[in-house]
Residue, then its C-alpha position, 0 to 999 in steps of 0.5 A: m295317363s294309364r297308357t302313357w305311364p308305361v311309355i314314361k316307365r320304358e324311356f326312363t328305364e332305357m335312358v338310365q341303362t345306357k352307357a352315356f347316362l352312366i358316363g355322364t352321371i359320373l363325369g358330372p360330379v367329377f367336372i364339379i370337383g375338378i373346377f373346385a380342385l383347380q380353383v384350389l390348385f390355382m391358389r397355391p403359390g407356384g414356387g420354384e427358383r430362377t437364376i437371371a443376370i442383370v447387365a448395367e450399362g451405367d451405374g453398377a450400384l443401381a444393378h446391385e440394388v436391383a439385385s438385392v430387392l429382387g433376391a430378397v423375400p417380399p415381406g409377409d410371404e416368408a411362409r409362401r411357396i414363391t419363386r426365388f431369385h438368384v441374381e448375379v450382376v454383370p457389368a456391360g464394359p467397354d463392348p455391351d454388344a459382346v456382353r449381350a451375346q454372352v448372356v444370350e448364349r448363356v440363356r440358350a445353354e440353359e445356365l441362366d433363366g434370363y437377363l435383365w439389361l439396364p440401360a445408362d438412361v434408366i433413371d431418366g426414362g430409359r426402358p429396361l429389357y428383359e429376355g429369358q426362357n420365363a419371359t411368358n411367366m407374368a408373375d415372374l415379370a411382375r416381380i422383376e418389374g417391381a423390383v426395377q421400379r422400386v429402385v429407379q423411383g427411390t433413386r429419383l426421390r433421393s436425388s430430389g431430397i425426398d425420403p423413399a421409405r416415407v413415400a413408400a409408406a404413404l403409398q402403401p396400396v390398399r386392398v379391397d375385399a369384395r363380397k356380394i350381399g345376396g338377398s334372394a340371390a346367391s352371396g359370396t366373393p365375386a370369383a365364386l359367384i361367377v364360377l357358379t353363374y357359369i356352371v348353372g348356365f352350362v348345365i342347363y345348356m348341356a342338359v337340354i342339348l343332350y336330352g333333347n337330342a335323346a328324344m329326337r333319336g328315340v323318335l327317329e329310331e322308332k320311325r325308321d325301324r317301323v316300331v311306332e306303327v305297332v305301338m300306335s295301334s294301342i296308344r294315341a301318338e300325342e300320348l306316346m310323345v308325351g310319354k317319351v319326353v317325360g320319361i327322358g325328362a325324369a332321367g334328366l332329373l335323376q342325373i341333375l339330382i345326383w350332380a346337385a348332391f356332390a355340389a352340395f357336399l362341396l359347399t359344406q365340406g370344402d375345406v376338408v376336400a382342399g386339405k386332402l388336395g394340399g391346398g390348405a383352406a378352400p377357396e370361399l364357396p357361395e351361399v345359395p338360397l333354396s329360392v335360387g334351386g327352385v328357379f334352377l329346377f323350374f327353368f331347367f324343366g321348362g327349357f327341357f320340355l320346350y326344347s324336347g318338344i321341338y326335337a321330337a317334332m324334328g325327329a317326326i319330320a326327318t327321315t335320316d340322321q343327316e336331315a335331322q342334324q340339319l334341322q337342329w341348327p336352327v334350334f341351336m341358335p337361341l341356346i348359343v345366344s343365351v350362352m353368349m349372353m353369360g358375360a352380360v348377365i355377370q356384368d349386370a344382371d339388371g342390364t337390358a341384355a340380361v332382362a331381355g334374355s331372361l324374358i324371351p322364352l327361347t333364351a330364359p331357360v338358361v339366362m334366367p337362372m344365371r340372373a337368379v344366382i348373380g342378382d335379386v331378380p324382381t318378382l314381376h320379371l320372374a312371373l312374366s318369364a315363367l309364364g312365357v316359358i310355360a305358354t311357349t312350351a304348351l304351344i310347342l308341345w301342342a304343335a310338336a304333338r300334331i306334327y308327331r301324329v302325322g310325321v311319325l308315320e311318314t317315310g321316304k323323303r323329309a316333309s316340306a315346310k308347307e306339309v308340316w304347316s298342314w300337319i299342324r292345322s289338321r284335326 
């Protein structure tokens, strides 16, 4: 350990002094705050004004009624910044095609944002048509469709002798607010938990790739510059590799702790930050127990050491950057599969895919923390997953140390699979 410590210190110091580390440390909190800010901003109503024309082929009174409903502010929304519609009714007259051409031209000239065409048989099932510059605005289209539906259904009910107001009161929609009761998992609104689950998964995924690549590049540079031959005269190859991996891992921990501090700040000061952004109250943030943080840290380090051992071995095998890039593809696959499983974990944290992904050692570092956020993971599953990651990491580090011991001194051409196997078997 006395000879490994200087290597750990050197790798840690060099890593935290790089521009990439400083930029990543700054961008991490910026990314977290950015996600929070986007939620606040997206929750703000859009506002604005729209001018549209309603063209009625049949009953003009129907068009005026739609215009009245669309132009009114929905009940309860008086103080909100919702879209205000200015509506004019245009009779189709004896020549509907000419009228259509006129309103289309007015839309193109930007006198109108769009027009709504009400066919003569709209009461009997004819389909209205809306064309306009804002035809991709789902909120606007929902308002227009809702106004037409309300008027048409009211007309049908009145023709059947039924009071539309009493029917509307009886069919008033019932909104259900959903919250997850956490237990050992995080608790809060579904939207907040989904965002947190994605953040946890992507943080581990990106950290493993970035710091694993850093370990591989460090080995490859020392091998290419022949520095390692001098260093290994005073330290064993296994100790040198462990020092590099632990030193880079310590730098990763420092960066993650900085990110976690900013995340904790948002969890406690969310309303203050939202107020500064002009969004009123913050979106409800999840409550995260310490046990979830413990699971995250354990699998973060487990995944880092597991994949760093593989990356260090690849650096010892490769002789050029191009060869190292080619060797990475098989390593990427379990990580990519882990990210692809995010939807399955969110949908059902106890489903077959989520459970399998959290128990397989190569995918567990990403999947298990996501399961811990979104659901109550059985203690047996946590124990099996942790033991699997520990055992696999120990095996990979053992094999990587043997590969590193021989491969870091090899130059010229990339070793074949048979040669690598012989390095692992050598004593």
